[in-house]
Structure formats: structure tokens, C-alpha cells
C-alpha positions in Angstrom: 106.0 75.1 92.8 109.4 74.6 91.1 107.8 74.0 87.7 106.2 77.6 88.2 109.5 79.2 88.9 111.4 77.0 86.2 108.6 78.2 83.5 109.1 82.3 84.6 112.7 82.1 84.4 112.8 81.0 80.9 110.5 83.9 79.8 112.0 86.1 77.7 109.4 88.8 77.0 107.8 91.2 79.9 104.2 90.5 78.2 104.7 86.9 78.1 105.6 87.0 82.2 102.5 89.3 82.7 100.3 86.6 80.6 102.0 83.7 82.5 100.9 85.4 85.6 97.1 85.9 84.5 96.8 82.2 83.5 98.4 80.9 86.4 96.2 82.7 88.6 92.9 82.4 86.6 93.3 78.5 86.9 93.8 79.0 90.7 90.6 80.6 90.8 91.1 84.4 90.8 88.6 86.6 89.0 90.5 90.0 88.7 93.7 91.1 89.0 96.0 94.4 88.8 99.9 94.9 88.7 100.9 98.4 89.6 104.3 99.3 88.6 105.9 102.8 88.6 109.2 104.6 88.1 111.8 104.0 91.1 110.7 105.7 94.1 107.2 106.7 93.0 103.8 106.1 94.3 101.9 103.0 93.1 98.9 105.4 92.5 101.0 108.2 90.9 100.6 110.0 88.0 102.9 107.7 86.1 101.9 103.9 87.1 101.9 101.1 84.4 99.0 99.3 85.5 97.9 95.6 84.0 94.6 94.5 84.6 92.2 91.6 84.0 88.8 91.0 85.0 87.6 94.5 86.1 85.0 96.2 84.6 85.0 98.6 81.6 83.4 101.3 84.1 85.8 100.7 87.0 88.8 101.0 84.5 87.5 104.3 83.3 87.2 105.3 86.6 90.6 104.4 87.7 92.4 106.0 84.4 91.6 109.4 85.8 94.3 110.3 88.0 92.2 112.3 90.1 90.0 109.3 91.2 93.3 107.2 91.3 95.1 109.5 93.9 92.5 108.8 96.4 92.9 104.8 96.5 95.4 104.4 99.6 95.4 100.5 99.3 98.6 99.8 97.3 100.6 102.2 99.7 99.2 100.9 102.9 100.2 97.3 101.7 103.7 98.4 100.7 104.4 99.8 104.1 102.7 97.0 105.8 105.1 94.6 104.2 102.5 91.8 103.7 99.4 90.5 102.5 96.7 92.7 103.4 92.7 92.2 102.7 91.3 95.4 100.9 89.0 95.6 103.9 91.8 95.6 106.2 93.6 98.0 104.1 90.8 100.6 104.2 90.9 100.4 108.1 94.7 100.6 108.3 95.0 104.3 108.2 93.1 107.7 109.0 90.8 108.1 105.7 90.1 111.5 104.1 86.8 112.2 102.3 88.5 111.4 98.9 89.3 108.0 100.4 86.0 107.2 102.0 84.5 108.2 98.2 86.9 105.9 96.4 86.0 102.9 98.9 82.4 103.8 98.4 83.1 103.5 94.5 84.9 100.0 95.1 81.5 98.6 96.8 79.5 100.2 94.0 81.3 98.5 91.4 81.4 94.8 93.5 85.2 95.2 94.5 84.8 93.6 98.0 86.8 90.5 98.7 90.3 91.1 97.3 93.4 91.5 99.0 96.8 93.3 97.9 100.2 92.1 98.2 103.8 94.1 97.8 106.0 92.7 95.7 109.5 93.2 96.2 112.4 93.6 93.2 116.2 94.4 93.1 117.3 97.9 93.8 114.1 99.1 95.7 112.0 98.5 92.6 109.0 97.3 94.4 105.4 97.0 93.1 101.7 96.0 94.2 99.7 93.5 93.1 96.0 93.0 93.5 93.7 89.6 93.5 90.1 88.7 94.0 88.8 85.3 94.1 85.3 86.8 94.4 85.0 85.2 97.9 86.3 85.8 101.5 90.1 85.3 101.8 89.2 83.1 104.7 87.4 80.8 102.1 90.1 80.6 99.8 92.5 77.0 100.1 95.9 77.5 101.2 97.1 76.2 98.2 95.9 78.3 95.4 96.8 81.2 97.9 100.1 80.1 98.0 100.6 79.7 94.6 99.5 82.9 93.3 101.4 84.9 95.9 104.8 83.0 95.0 104.2 83.2 91.2 103.3 87.3 91.7 106.5 87.7 93.3 108.6 85.4 91.1 106.8 87.4 87.8 107.8 90.8 89.4 111.4 90.0 89.8 111.7 88.1 86.4 110.1 91.4 84.7 112.8 93.4 86.7 115.8 91.3 85.4 114.5 91.8 81.8 114.2 95.6 82.2 117.9 95.4 83.3 119.0 93.4 80.5 117.6 95.4 78.0 118.4 99.0 79.5 119.8 100.6 76.3 117.6 103.6 75.4 116.3 103.4 71.5 115.7 106.2 69.8 112.0 107.0 69.1 110.7 109.5 66.7 108.9 112.3 67.8 105.7 111.2 66.6 106.6 107.6 68.4 106.9 109.3 71.8 103.9 110.8 71.4 101.9 107.6 70.6 104.0 106.1 73.6 102.8 108.6 75.9 99.0 108.4 75.0 99.2 104.3 75.6 101.0 105.2 79.0 97.9 107.0 79.7 95.7 104.4 79.0 94.1 105.5 75.9 93.1 103.2 73.2 94.1 103.3 69.5 90.8 104.7 68.4 91.4 107.8 71.1 95.1 108.2 70.2 93.8 108.4 66.6 91.6 111.2 67.7 94.0 113.0 69.8 96.9 113.2 67.4 94.5 113.3 64.1 95.6 110.1 62.4 94.1 107.0 61.1 93.7 104.0 63.4 95.4 102.1 61.1 98.6 104.7 61.2 98.8 104.5 65.2 99.0 100.7 64.9 101.8 101.1 62.5 103.6 103.5 65.0 103.0 101.0 67.9 104.3 98.1 66.3 107.4 100.1 65.5 107.7 101.0 68.9 107.3 97.4 70.3 110.2 96.4 67.8 112.4 99.2 69.0 111.7 98.0 72.4 111.8 94.6 72.0 108.4 94.1 73.6 105.0 92.2 72.3 102.6 94.4 73.6 101.3 98.0 74.9 101.5 96.8 78.6 105.2 95.6 78.0 105.7 98.9 76.2 104.6 101.2 78.9 106.8 99.4 81.9 109.8 99.5 80.0 109.2 103.2 78.7 108.5 104.4 82.5 111.8 102.2 83.4 113.9 103.9 80.5 112.5 107.3 81.0 111.4 107.6 77.8 107.7 109.2 78.5 106.8 111.6 81.4 102.8 111.4 82.1 
């Protein structure tokens, strides 16, 4: 396990940390995962989450980008309040559900999201987050070795992201157009969608995105959104 921690501590970019988490989890048999990080003290399904996902269908992701749909997801907050790992099924049964919650759960089942589990991730200064994993089989059928690696790596990666954010807390100067591109990126819009919204060419949006990555000292859109939320550069 120590070799994983040493590799994580050597990473200097948020995107690289997320990719390391993905690759490690995939090697252990995970087929889908998500990482929800929000501004301090906000809800993990609020209007301002940075949600990093891997392995989910495009149809599900389109649904989850809708804040009205996402707000009926009680699982992240229930897992965080519980303070430990919970299966999605246990989290569904952990509170009184509204009609919206029940509709959300029905959509989960419809999209094959059955066997996953959620893990609370604790960071310095109250910067907690939520992570979900799915081995595509019941948690009881997953060997303890892979399960332990996935949970430990997730916690270590979240702490590393918090440290990297603190190390680069200076707010960069972004142009009005760069803020617009960054805001729509944070809302989950694609390059082509942002181009349509702002009446720009896709290549121009890509150029603005590259400038944003340089100014924020990140390598990809997820890292940019996580850092922008932390620095208060965008309000969604």
C-alpha cells in the first residue's frame, strides 16, 4: 500500500491525481466511479459540484448534469452523514424518501446502477468529498484486498488534491471571456455546446480553455473546475 501513497504524494497536478485514482481502481476491478467535490460546506449534489466520472453511460451523465434531477439524489449526503462506507441500497433505505428520491432511485435501476457503494472522503479544513464506486457485482462478492486498495487510494488522492489546491491558492486574473468559458465548463457543457452558446468556433473555445489551464496551472477541464470552485472564480 505504501507504494501507492508514495506515487500519489509525488503527483503535482489535480488531473494527474484523478487519473491515477481511476487507473488504480480500474486495475482492482472497478467499472465506474465518481468523485464529487464542492465549495466548502456546500452539498455534494448542489448546483456547484465538480463531479469527475468514469464508466457511466452518456445517457446517465446527461441526466445527472440536470441540477433539478441531481438535487433528488440523497445518497452522497447520507453517506457523508453516516461517516463510513455505505452501499447504494443501504443509503436508499437510510432515510425517509420523497417522491423525487424514489423517482431518482428508479432511474438508477433503469440505468443498471445497482451494486455500487459510496465512501466519504475527509480533507483538511472541512473540505470533505464523496466518492462512489461500482465493481458491477455485490459488495459482499468483492475480495477485501481490492476493496481496501480502492478505499485507501480514494482517501489519499482526495487529501492530495486538497494539498495541491492549498499550494496554489493565488487567484489568477482571467478575462471576461475566459470566465464565461470556465463557467459553462463547470456546468458540464462540451466544447461544441459552449461554442454555440457563446457564438464562437470550437477552435476558439479550445484556445480559451488552454489559456485557462495555463493560468490555473492545471492540465484538464476537471482540474480547472475543481480549482475554480475552490478559488471562487465561478458561481453556478
